[in-house]
VOPAGU-2260 file (C-alpha; in pm, 1 decimal, decimal comma):
REM VOPAGU-2260
SITE   aa  ch    i         X         Y         Z
SITE  MET   A    0   -4080,5    5469,4   14425,5
SITE  THR   A    1   -3985,1    5244,2   14716,5
SITE  ASP   A    2   -3796,4    5365,7   15023,8
SITE  THR   A    3   -3489,1    5182,1   14893,5
SITE  ASP   A    4   -3520,0    5353,9   14554,7
SITE  ALA   A    5   -3566,6    5694,5   14719,2
SITE  LEU   A    6   -3257,8    5643,6   14935,5
SITE  ALA   A    7   -3053,6    5533,6   14632,2
SITE  ASP   A    8   -3172,1    5845,6   14447,1
SITE  LEU   A    9   -3068,0    6069,0   14739,1
SITE  ARG   A   10   -2726,8    5904,1   14750,3
SITE  ALA   A   11   -2680,4    5956,8   14375,5
SITE  ARG   A   12   -2787,2    6322,2   14396,7
SITE  SER   A   13   -2540,6    6376,2   14683,1
SITE  ARG   A   14   -2236,9    6303,8   14465,0
SITE  GLY   A   15   -2016,4    6612,9   14438,6
SITE  THR   A   16   -2199,1    6794,5   14720,9
SITE  LEU   A   17   -2092,8    6879,7   15074,2
SITE  LEU   A   18   -2231,4    6542,8   15188,5
SITE  ASP   A   19   -1994,9    6366,6   14950,7
SITE  ARG   A   20   -1691,7    6576,5   15051,9
SITE  MET   A   21   -1755,3    6510,6   15421,6
SITE  GLY   A   22   -1813,8    6138,4   15371,7
SITE  ILE   A   23   -2172,4    6143,3   15496,6
SITE  GLU   A   24   -2348,5    5813,6   15427,9
SITE  LEU   A   25   -2727,4    5813,4   15436,8
SITE  LEU   A   26   -2871,9    5502,0   15599,2
SITE  GLU   A   27   -3239,7    5592,5   15641,4
SITE  VAL   A   28   -3450,7    5892,6   15541,3
SITE  GLY   A   29   -3818,8    5939,7   15614,6
SITE  PRO   A   30   -4047,1    6209,4   15755,0
SITE  GLN   A   31   -4024,9    6079,9   16113,3
SITE  ARG   A   32   -3656,0    5985,5   16121,0
SITE  ALA   A   33   -3330,2    6009,5   15928,1
SITE  VAL   A   34   -3003,8    5831,7   16009,9
SITE  GLY   A   35   -2656,0    5878,5   15866,5
SITE  THR   A   36   -2288,4    5837,1   15946,2
SITE  MET   A   37   -1979,8    6050,8   15893,1
SITE  PRO   A   38   -1612,4    5964,9   15941,4
SITE  VAL   A   39   -1415,0    6161,0   16197,6
SITE  GLU   A   40   -1107,0    6139,1   15974,8
SITE  GLY   A   41   -1100,6    6435,9   15739,0
SITE  ASN   A   42   -1354,4    6627,0   15950,2
SITE  THR   A   43   -1129,1    6734,5   16236,3
SITE  GLN   A   44   -1001,4    7066,4   16361,6
SITE  PRO   A   45    -623,0    7124,1   16382,0
SITE  TYR   A   46    -601,9    6955,4   16725,3
SITE  GLY   A   47    -729,9    6622,8   16593,5
SITE  LEU   A   48   -1080,3    6643,1   16739,7
SITE  LEU   A   49   -1400,7    6616,6   16538,0
SITE  HIS   A   50   -1483,7    6969,5   16423,8
SITE  GLY   A   51   -1802,9    7102,7   16582,3
SITE  GLY   A   52   -1904,1    7254,0   16249,0
SITE  ALA   A   53   -1879,5    6911,2   16085,6
SITE  THR   A   54   -2111,3    6774,6   16352,5
SITE  VAL   A   55   -2361,7    7050,9   16275,4
SITE  VAL   A   56   -2337,8    6977,0   15902,2
SITE  LEU   A   57   -2430,2    6614,1   15971,9
SITE  ALA   A   58   -2717,6    6721,5   16196,7
SITE  GLU   A   59   -2858,5    6979,7   15954,5
SITE  THR   A   60   -2826,3    6738,9   15662,4
SITE  LEU   A   61   -3026,2    6466,8   15835,6
SITE  GLY   A   62   -3294,8    6700,7   15966,4
SITE  SER   A   63   -3330,5    6877,0   15631,1
SITE  LEU   A   64   -3365,1    6553,1   15436,7
SITE  ALA   A   65   -3627,9    6427,6   15680,4
SITE  ALA   A   66   -3813,4    6759,2   15642,4
SITE  VAL   A   67   -3807,5    6723,7   15261,5
SITE  ALA   A   68   -3953,7    6374,0   15299,0
SITE  HIS   A   69   -4228,6    6522,1   15517,0
SITE  ALA   A   70   -4292,5    6815,2   15281,1
SITE  GLY   A   71   -4380,0    6582,3   14993,5
SITE  ALA   A   72   -4367,8    6611,5   14616,0
SITE  GLY   A   73   -4329,8    6959,5   14472,6
SITE  ARG   A   74   -4215,6    7106,0   14804,8
SITE  ALA   A   75   -3877,0    7182,8   14956,6
SITE  ALA   A   76   -3739,3    7243,5   15305,0
SITE  VAL   A   77   -3510,6    7532,3   15396,6
SITE  GLY   A   78   -3341,7    7556,8   15733,5
SITE  ILE   A   79   -3444,0    7860,7   15935,4
SITE  GLU   A   80   -3284,8    7773,4   16270,9
SITE  VAL   A   81   -3015,2    7533,1   16382,8
SITE  SER   A   82   -2844,7    7501,8   16721,3
SITE  ALA   A   83   -2619,1    7243,9   16877,5
SITE  THR   A   84   -2475,4    7155,0   17214,2
SITE  HIS   A   85   -2145,0    6968,0   17198,5
SITE  HIS   A   86   -2109,9    6729,5   17490,8
SITE  ARG   A   87   -1781,0    6559,7   17398,8
SITE  SER   A   88   -1572,2    6497,8   17091,3
SITE  ALA   A   89   -1417,0    6210,6   16900,0
SITE  ARG   A   90   -1072,7    6152,6   16751,6
SITE  SER   A   91   -1144,6    5855,5   16526,2
SITE  GLY   A   92   -1407,4    5622,9   16387,9
SITE  LEU   A   93   -1753,9    5697,8   16258,0
SITE  VAL   A   94   -2013,9    5919,7   16416,0
SITE  THR   A   95   -2383,0    5845,4   16369,1
SITE  GLY   A   96   -2659,4    6102,0   16365,1
SITE  THR   A   97   -3028,4    6029,9   16417,1
SITE  ALA   A   98   -3284,7    6298,8   16343,1
SITE  THR   A   99   -3619,9    6247,9   16514,0
SITE  ALA   A  100   -3926,7    6456,9   16433,9
SITE  LEU   A  101   -4047,3    6691,6   16707,0
SITE  HIS   A  102   -4308,0    6879,2   16499,0
SITE  LEU   A  103   -4441,8    6800,4   16152,0
SITE  GLY   A  104   -4660,9    7086,1   16038,3
SITE  ARG   A  105   -4784,2    7225,1   15709,4
SITE  ALA   A  106   -4540,3    7519,7   15707,5
SITE  THR   A  107   -4258,4    7403,6   15937,8
SITE  ALA   A  108   -4090,4    7087,5   16060,1
SITE  SER   A  109   -3857,9    7058,0   16361,0
SITE  TYR   A  110   -3616,2    6779,8   16449,8
SITE  GLU   A  111   -3389,3    6680,1   16735,2
SITE  ILE   A  112   -3067,7    6527,9   16608,5
SITE  VAL   A  113   -2850,7    6316,5   16838,5
SITE  VAL   A  114   -2493,6    6245,3   16726,7
SITE  VAL   A  115   -2308,0    5957,7   16890,4
SITE  GLY   A  116   -1955,3    5824,7   16855,8
SITE  SER   A  117   -1838,7    5474,1   16769,3
SITE  ASP   A  118   -1875,7    5387,3   17139,0
SITE  SER   A  119   -2244,5    5498,8   17131,7
SITE  ARG   A  120   -2172,9    5788,4   17369,7
SITE  ARG   A  121   -2355,9    6111,7   17289,6
SITE  LEU   A  122   -2130,8    6370,1   17128,5
SITE  ALA   A  123   -2387,2    6637,1   17046,0
SITE  THR   A  124   -2753,6    6724,6   17053,9
SITE  ALA   A  125   -2882,7    6954,8   16780,0
SITE  ARG   A  126   -3218,6    7105,3   16695,0
SITE  LEU   A  127   -3328,1    7212,0   16346,5
SITE  THR   A  128   -3637,7    7390,0   16222,5
SITE  CYS   A  129   -3713,6    7400,5   15851,2
SITE  MET   A  130   -3966,7    7608,9   15664,2
SITE  LEU   A  131   -4157,7    7405,2   15404,2
SITE  ILE   A  132   -4199,6    7587,6   15073,6
SITE  ASP   A  133   -4301,0    7520,7   14714,4
SITE  ASP   A  134   -4004,0    7384,4   14515,7
SITE  ARG   A  135   -3929,8    7645,8   14248,6
SITE  ARG   A  136   -3627,1    7484,2   14087,5
SITE  GLY   A  137   -3823,3    7439,3   13765,3
SITE  ASP   A  138   -3914,5    7811,3   13741,2
């Protein structure tokens, strides 16, 4: 399966999930890096600012998908730690998250995820660690 095919498959499998409801669009997913966007509209808190929890959902999504790509066939990634620092917020447009591998091990994978606004200014910095396990969905 090519990278393009794998990305198309991920997009198809995301229909009806939290990614779909939040408008997250996957642009690139690989073991070293994952990139995606999310609209601010529909993901705000009552005061019109991008909800910090929505930012964390974007970050954890990108890091988790990159960890799954690293884990390989027959394995899965489950988040065991996520943290985020919110530097500023956004009121409109798209935000873009980029997950970059910090550690790619046999049992764990860690990523730094930087989320920027439409103006390319950093909105948040997150860190995610995933445990890599055997995929037991078929059991």
